[in-house]
C-alpha positions in Angstrom: 54.7 198.8 92.0 55.0 195.0 92.6 57.4 195.6 95.5 55.1 198.2 97.0 52.1 195.9 96.8 54.1 193.1 98.5 55.2 195.4 101.3 51.6 196.4 101.9 50.5 192.8 102.0 53.3 191.9 104.4 52.4 194.9 106.6 48.8 193.8 106.7 49.8 190.3 107.7 52.0 191.7 110.5 49.2 194.0 111.7 46.8 191.1 111.8 49.3 189.0 113.8 49.9 191.9 116.3 46.1 192.4 116.6 45.6 188.7 117.1 48.3 188.6 119.8 46.8 191.6 121.6 43.3 190.1 121.5 44.8 186.8 122.7 46.5 188.5 125.7 43.2 190.3 126.5 41.2 187.1 126.3 43.8 185.3 128.4 43.8 187.9 131.2 40.0 188.2 131.1 39.6 184.5 131.3 42.3 184.2 133.9 40.6 187.0 135.9 37.3 185.2 135.8 38.8 182.0 137.1 40.5 183.7 140.1 38.7 183.1 143.4 37.3 186.3 144.7 35.5 187.1 148.0 33.9 190.4 149.0 34.2 191.3 152.7 33.2 194.6 154.4 36.5 196.2 153.6 36.6 195.3 149.9 37.3 192.5 147.4 40.0 189.8 148.0 41.7 187.7 145.5 42.6 184.2 146.8 44.6 181.2 145.7 43.2 177.9 144.3 45.0 175.0 146.0 44.8 171.3 146.4 45.1 169.4 149.7 48.4 167.4 150.0 46.8 164.7 152.0 44.1 162.1 151.4 42.0 162.6 148.3 43.8 165.8 147.2 40.6 167.8 147.3 40.6 171.4 145.9 40.1 174.4 148.2 40.6 178.1 148.2 43.1 179.9 150.4 42.9 183.6 151.3 46.1 184.6 153.1 47.1 187.7 155.0 43.7 189.3 155.5 43.9 192.3 157.8 41.3 192.1 160.6 42.6 195.3 162.3 44.7 198.4 161.6 48.5 197.8 162.0 49.2 198.3 165.7 52.2 200.6 165.1 53.1 204.0 166.3 50.6 205.3 168.8 48.7 202.1 168.5 51.6 199.9 169.7 50.0 199.0 173.0 46.4 199.8 172.3 43.3 197.7 171.6 43.0 196.8 167.9 41.2 199.2 165.7 38.8 198.3 162.9 40.6 197.6 159.6 40.6 200.2 156.8 38.8 199.6 153.5 40.6 199.3 150.2 39.8 200.1 146.6 40.1 197.6 143.8 41.0 194.0 144.5 43.4 193.2 147.4 45.9 190.3 146.8 45.4 187.6 149.4 47.8 185.0 148.0 50.8 185.8 150.1 51.4 185.2 153.8 52.2 188.2 156.1 55.0 188.3 158.6 54.7 186.9 162.1 54.3 189.3 165.0 57.6 190.7 166.3 59.6 188.0 168.1 63.0 186.3 168.3 64.0 183.4 166.1 64.8 180.2 168.0 68.5 181.1 167.9 67.7 183.8 170.4 69.8 186.3 168.4 67.8 187.3 165.4 64.6 189.4 165.4 61.9 188.3 163.0 58.5 189.4 162.1 56.8 192.8 162.2 54.7 195.0 164.4 52.3 195.1 161.4 51.0 191.6 161.9 47.3 191.5 162.7 46.2 189.2 159.8 44.3 186.0 159.4 44.1 183.2 156.8 40.9 181.6 155.6 40.7 178.2 153.9 37.4 177.2 152.3 36.4 174.1 150.4 34.4 176.3 148.0 33.1 179.8 147.7 29.4 180.6 147.6 28.1 180.4 144.0 31.4 179.1 142.7 31.1 175.4 142.5 29.8 175.0 146.1 27.2 172.2 146.1 26.3 172.8 149.7 22.8 174.2 150.2 23.7 175.8 153.5 26.8 177.6 154.9 29.5 175.5 156.5 30.8 175.3 160.1 33.9 177.3 160.9 37.0 176.4 162.9 39.0 179.4 164.2 42.4 178.3 165.5 44.8 180.3 167.7 48.4 179.2 167.7 50.5 178.7 170.8 54.0 179.7 171.8 54.1 180.5 175.6 52.6 183.9 174.8 56.1 184.8 173.4 56.2 183.6 169.8 54.5 181.7 167.0 52.5 182.5 163.9 49.7 181.3 161.7 51.6 180.1 158.6 50.2 177.4 156.4 53.6 175.7 156.5 52.9 174.9 160.2 49.1 174.9 160.3 48.2 173.6 156.9 44.4 173.0 156.7 44.7 169.9 154.4 43.4 167.3 156.9 40.3 169.4 157.7 39.7 170.1 154.0 39.6 166.3 153.5 36.7 166.2 156.0 34.7 168.4 153.7 32.3 171.3 154.6 34.5 173.0 157.2 35.9 176.6 156.7 39.2 176.9 158.6 40.6 180.2 159.9 44.0 180.7 161.5 44.8 184.0 163.2 47.9 186.0 164.4 48.0 188.1 167.5 50.6 190.3 169.2 53.0 188.2 171.3 55.5 188.8 174.2 55.6 192.4 175.4 53.7 193.7 172.4 50.7 191.5 173.4 50.9 191.7 177.2 52.9 194.7 178.5 50.7 196.6 180.9 50.7 199.5 183.3 46.9 199.3 183.5 46.9 202.8 182.1 45.3 204.5 179.1 48.7 204.4 177.3 49.4 200.7 178.2 46.1 199.1 179.2 47.3 195.5 178.8 45.9 192.3 177.2 46.4 193.4 173.6 46.7 189.7 172.6 43.3 188.8 173.9 41.8 191.9 172.4 43.4 190.9 169.1 41.8 187.5 169.2 38.4 189.1 170.0 38.7 191.5 167.1 39.6 188.5 164.8 36.6 186.6 166.0 34.3 189.6 165.4 35.8 190.0 161.9 34.9 186.3 161.3 31.4 186.8 162.5 30.9 189.7 160.1 32.6 188.3 157.1 32.9 184.6 157.1 29.7 184.3 155.0 31.7 185.6 152.0 33.8 182.4 152.2 30.8 180.0 152.6 31.0 179.9 156.4 28.2 180.1 158.9 28.8 182.8 161.6 26.4 180.9 163.9 28.5 177.7 163.7 31.9 178.9 164.8 34.1 176.8 167.0 37.2 178.3 168.4 40.3 176.3 169.3 43.9 176.7 170.3 46.9 174.9 171.7 49.0 175.9 174.8 49.0 179.7 175.0 46.5 179.8 172.1 44.3 177.5 174.1 44.5 179.8 177.0 43.4 182.7 174.8 40.6 180.6 173.4 39.6 179.7 177.0 39.4 183.4 177.9 37.2 184.0 174.9 34.7 181.4 176.3 34.2 183.3 179.6 34.4 187.0 178.7 31.1 188.7 178.0 32.6 190.5 175.0 32.4 187.3 173.0 28.9 186.2 173.9 27.2 184.8 170.8 30.3 184.7 168.7 31.0 180.9 169.1 29.1 177.7 169.8 32.0 175.5 171.0 35.7 175.4 171.9 38.5 172.9 171.6 41.2 173.6 174.2 44.5 171.6 173.7 47.0 171.7 176.6 45.9 174.9 178.3 43.0 177.1 179.4 42.3 180.4 181.2 42.1 178.2 184.3 45.7 177.0 184.2 48.0 178.4 186.9 50.5 179.9 184.3 47.8 181.7 182.3 47.1 184.6 184.6 49.2 186.9 186.8 49.2 190.2 188.6 52.9 191.2 188.4 52.4 193.1 185.2 53.4 196.6 186.5 56.7 195.2 187.8 57.4 193.3 184.6 56.8 196.5 182.5 59.0 198.6 184.7 61.8 196.0 184.4 61.4 195.9 180.6 61.6 199.7 180.5 64.8 199.6 182.7 66.5 197.2 180.3 65.5 199.4 177.3 66.6 202.6 179.0 69.8 201.2 180.4 69.0 202.5 183.9 66.4 201.8 186.6 62.9 203.0 185.7 60.4 203.2 188.6 58.1 205.9 187.3 55.1 204.7 185.1 55.1 207.8 183.0 58.8 207.4 182.2 58.2 203.7 181.4 55.5 204.7 178.9 57.8 207.2 177.2 60.7 204.7 177.0 58.7 201.8 175.6 56.7 203.9 173.1 59.9 205.5 171.8 61.8 202.2 171.4 62.6 200.8 168.0 61.3 197.4 167.2 64.6 195.5 167.2 66.1 196.7 170.5 62.6 196.4 172.1 62.2 192.8 171.0 65.7 191.9 172.2 65.1 193.5 175.5 61.9 191.6 175.8 63.7 188.4 175.2 66.3 189.2 177.8 63.6 189.6 180.4 61.9 186.4 179.2 65.1 184.5 179.7 65.6 185.9 183.2 62.0 185.2 184.3 61.6 181.8 182.7 64.1 180.5 185.2 61.1 180.6 187.6 59.0 178.2 185.6 56.1 177.7 185.4 55.7 181.5 185.8 55.6 183.3 182.5 56.6 187.0 182.3 53.9 187.9 179.6 50.4 186.6 180.1 46.8 187.9 180.7 46.5 190.4 183.6 43.7 192.4 185.3 42.6 195.9 184.2 41.3 197.8 187.2 41.9 201.4 186.2 39.1 203.9 185.9 37.4 203.3 182.5 38.5 205.8 179.8 39.0 205.7 176.1 40.6 202.3 176.2 38.0 199.7 177.1 38.5 197.4 180.1 38.6 193.7 179.4 39.7 191.4 182.3 38.3 193.3 185.3 38.8 190.6 188.0 41.0 187.7 188.7 40.5 184.6 186.6 39.2 182.2 189.3 36.4 184.6 190.1 35.2 184.4 186.5 34.7 180.7 187.2 33.1 181.1 190.6 30.6 183.7 189.1 30.6 183.1 185.4 29.1 186.0 183.3 27.2 183.4 181.2 27.0 179.6 180.6 30.1 178.1 179.1 29.9 176.8 175.5 30.4 173.0 175.0 34.1 172.2 175.0 36.7 169.6 174.2 39.5 169.8 176.7 42.6 167.7 176.8 46.3 167.0 177.4 49.1 164.8 176.1 50.2 162.0 178.4 53.7 163.4 179.2 53.3 167.1 178.6 56.5 168.5 180.2 58.8 165.5 179.8 61.2 167.5 177.8 61.8 169.8 180.8 63.0 166.9 183.0 65.4 165.6 180.3 66.7 169.1 179.6 67.7 169.4 183.3 68.7 165.8 183.8 69.5 164.1 180.5 71.1 161.0 182.1 68.4 160.6 184.8 71.2 161.0 187.4 69.7 160.5 191.0 71.8 163.4 192.3 70.4 165.7 189.7 66.9 164.6 190.8 67.7 165.8 194.3 68.9 169.1 192.9 65.6 169.5 191.1 63.7 168.8 194.3 65.8 171.4 196.1 64.6 174.0 193.5 61.0 173.1 194.0 60.2 176.7 194.8 60.4 177.3 191.0 57.6 174.8 190.5 54.8 175.5 192.9 51.8 177.3 191.4 51.3 180.9 192.7 47.5 180.7 192.3 47.4 178.2 195.2 46.7 181.3 197.3 43.5 183.0 195.9 43.7 186.5 194.5 41.7 189.3 196.0 38.5 189.0 193.9 38.3 185.3 194.7 39.0 185.9 198.3 36.1 188.4 198.5 33.7 186.0 196.8 34.7 183.1 199.2 34.7 185.4 202.2 38.3 184.7 203.0 40.2 187.0 205.4 43.3 188.8 204.3 46.3 186.7 205.3 49.9 186.4 204.1 50.7 182.7 203.5 54.3 181.6 204.0 55.2 179.9 200.7 58.2 178.2 202.3 55.7 176.2 204.4 53.8 175.3 201.3 56.9 174.2 199.5 57.9 171.9 202.4 54.5 170.2 202.2 54.8 169.7 198.5 58.3 168.2 198.9 57.0 165.8 201.5 54.1 164.9 199.2 56.5 164.2 196.3 58.7 161.9 198.5 55.6 160.1 199.6 54.9 159.1 196.0 58.4 157.5 195.7 58.3 153.7 195.5 60.6 150.9 194.3 58.8 150.9 191.0 58.8 154.7 190.6 61.8 156.4 192.2 62.3 160.1 192.6 63.1 160.8 189.0 60.0 159.0 187.9 57.8 161.0 190.3 59.4 164.3 189.3 58.6 163.6 185.6 55.0 163.1 186.5 55.0 166.0 188.9 56.1 168.5 186.1 53.6 167.0 183.7 50.9 167.5 186.3 51.7 170.9 187.7 52.0 172.4 184.2 49.0 170.8 182.6 47.2 167.7 183.9 46.1 168.8 187.3 44.4 172.1 186.2 42.9 170.3 183.2 41.4 167.7 185.6 40.2 170.5 187.9 38.6 172.4 185.1 36.9 169.3 183.7 35.4 168.5 187.1 34.3 172.1 187.6 32.5 172.3 184.3 30.8 168.9 185.1 29.7 170.2 188.5 27.9 173.1 186.6 26.3 170.6 184.3 28.3 172.1 181.4 29.2 169.8 178.4 32.9 169.0 178.4 34.7 166.1 176.5 38.0 165.3 178.2 40.9 163.5 176.4 44.5 162.4 177.0 46.7 161.8 173.9 49.4 159.2 174.1 50.7 158.1 170.7 54.4 158.3 169.7 55.6 158.1 166.1 57.9 160.0 163.8 55.4 162.9 163.9 56.3 163.6 167.6 59.1 165.8 168.8 62.3 164.0 169.8 62.8 163.6 173.6 66.2 162.1 174.2 68.4 159.6 172.3 68.4 156.7 173.1 64.7 156.7 174.1 64.1 154.9 177.4 61.7 152.0 177.3 59.2 153.8 179.6 59.0 156.7 177.1 57.9 154.6 174.1 54.4 156.0 174.2 55.3 159.5 175.4 53.5 162.4 173.8 54.9 165.7 174.9 53.5 169.2 174.8 52.3 170.0 171.2 52.7 166.5 169.8 49.0 166.1 169.2 49.1 169.1 166.7 51.0 167.0 164.1 48.1 164.6 163.8 45.7 167.4 163.0 47.5 170.0 161.0 49.6 169.3 157.8 53.1 170.6 158.3 55.2 171.2 155.3 58.2 169.5 157.0 56.2 166.3 156.8 55.4 166.7 153.1 56.3 163.7 151.0 56.8 161.3 154.0 54.9 158.1 153.5 52.9 157.7 156.8 53.2 154.5 158.8 50.0 152.7 159.6 49.9 154.1 163.1 50.5 157.6 161.9 47.8 157.3 159.3 45.3 155.7 161.7 45.9 158.3 164.5 45.6 161.2 162.1 42.3 159.9 160.7 40.9 159.4 164.1 42.0 162.8 165.5 40.8 164.7 162.5 37.5 162.8 162.4 36.7 163.6 166.1 37.8 167.2 165.8 35.7 167.7 162.6 32.7 166.0 164.2 32.8 168.3 167.2 33.1 171.3 164.8 30.2 170.2 162.7 27.9 168.5 165.3 29.1 169.6 168.7 29.9 166.0 169.6 33.3 164.3 168.7 31.7 160.9 168.1 28.2 160.8 166.7 28.1 157.1 165.9 30.7 154.4 166.5 32.4 152.7 163.6 35.6 150.8 162.7 37.6 154.1 162.8 35.9 155.3 166.0 34.8 152.2 167.9 34.2 154.0 171.3 31.3 156.3 172.2 33.1 159.3 173.7 30.7 160.6 176.3 30.9 164.0 178.2 32.6 164.0 181.6 30.3 163.8 184.6 33.0 163.4 187.3 33.2 166.3 189.7 36.0 165.2 192.1 39.0 162.9 191.9 37.7 160.8 189.0 36.7 162.1 185.6 35.7 160.4 182.4 38.1 160.9 179.5 39.0 159.3 176.2 42.5 157.8 176.3 43.8 158.2 172.7 46.6 155.7 172.2 47.1 153.0 169.7 43.6 152.1 170.8 40.8 154.3 172.0 39.7 153.6 175.6 37.1 155.5 177.7 38.4 155.7 181.2 37.0 157.0 184.5 40.0 157.8 186.8 42.3 160.7 187.6 43.5 162.6 184.5 46.6 163.9 186.4 49.5 161.4 186.9 50.4 162.0 190.5 49.4 163.9 193.7 45.8 164.8 192.6 44.3 164.2 196.0 47.1 166.3 197.6 46.4 169.2 195.3 42.7 169.0 195.7 43.0 169.1 199.5 45.6 171.9 199.4 43.5 174.1 197.0 40.4 173.5 199.2 42.3 174.3 202.4 43.3 177.7 201.1 39.7 178.4 200.0 38.0 177.5 203.2 37.5 180.4 205.6 37.8 178.3 208.8 41.3 177.2 207.7 42.6 180.8 207.2 42.7 182.7 210.4 
């Protein structure tokens, strides 16, 4: 009897312990669930991730990763405009990043990413009604990554929002879009209409407009931005009527829709060549090309795409995949770019939004040293003999622009143009800047600086607000150029170097910044954040920003820009390094009816 009573007592104690454990587990998960950051968008509920910035004051923020802004562009949707995302039941996990869009790894051998890749990330200082002390919604910065239209992604390892979080009251969005052939292949047909990448960016911007309020953002205070190819896409968004009212400003870093490499009309030939590589035989029929490319598996299609890129990139600065016109008869697939790019600037559909527009001081320096690492004068002569690879094809206006300007149809002999360019380059040579020196500046100019200057002058002539800059700081955060570094490259900032002073890259985690790295980062982020918040990069001068950065008013060979070096200096001079008067005169010559007979 005693033993039975003891067993019952022991059983009761065990039962209480089990019940206590169960209740504890339930309480834990209920409590844990209530602490998880949640946001409700049109498609359903998202569960985010509470994080802390790794820079500055280590402020808390909430990250929502891998949010679908469109249906996966797979199967029959491979080359179609993005479709609205599907809704989901329950709570969708948004704590993991999604794969990049299909592309090759830097080794040129391994395929990475997925065709299912239309996702974006949202980073917010605080969600509405969850510890957000702001009385009003916050400004939003939507950033589009670069990668020569061929590669790239929106990962937080590369584009960490930490520096912007430290500025407080800014919601940051980074987006992915289809790249290389998936984003730009075109037969200008219903099956392959073209410009999928730009249509992806528009869909992402529309999603932001509809849903950013759930993250504390204000859809009326959206600034778009991008770098390189991403800047080109952002630039297109500023001029297309489909995006009217979706943004109030733009930050374009090293690229725009206006740049000579950002538009072409060779899309049908490129697509037929790609189909020929995939099929293993010559494909000249559009219907066959559609069948071949739609049936191709992701890996061989991506490898074939890279083969074509490698072949065509020998003709720099021409890019095989880029925005192209859509002139077919309108059908199920909506038309987007219906005329050549220059005509959009000659007859803009609507006023441009205020912009920040800039370059680095030695954009394409890596190209020179890749081809002539020892600065051998004989190699310089070889580069000059291959000048036909480096003369912009938009020098001769496309058909829509010719019609607007009243230009007659005439075939221009590009060999004559090339001889004139070669002569102009040799005229720049001096004892203090020999041929190699001039070629370095020529490549910087023809890829970036000249068109940036021309666009800044054009916008000023239309009384549009544009803040121009040139970035020229060199620290450990910059990409390596060549070892040992020549004395005249000590302040060289190449293409993309300005990104490392804005975004927090995981590869720089744990590095104690130098005084110049810290100062430059603080300045850059403060100016970018001020433009995002106020529409003006410097609202009041102070110790950090001692110069009042004013909009450009120059409309010809001199423009006003902020020179961002170890010091900040407002300059009024040519933004391009060499030959700006030559290019201005040449572009004007081919746009004057009396000169073309």
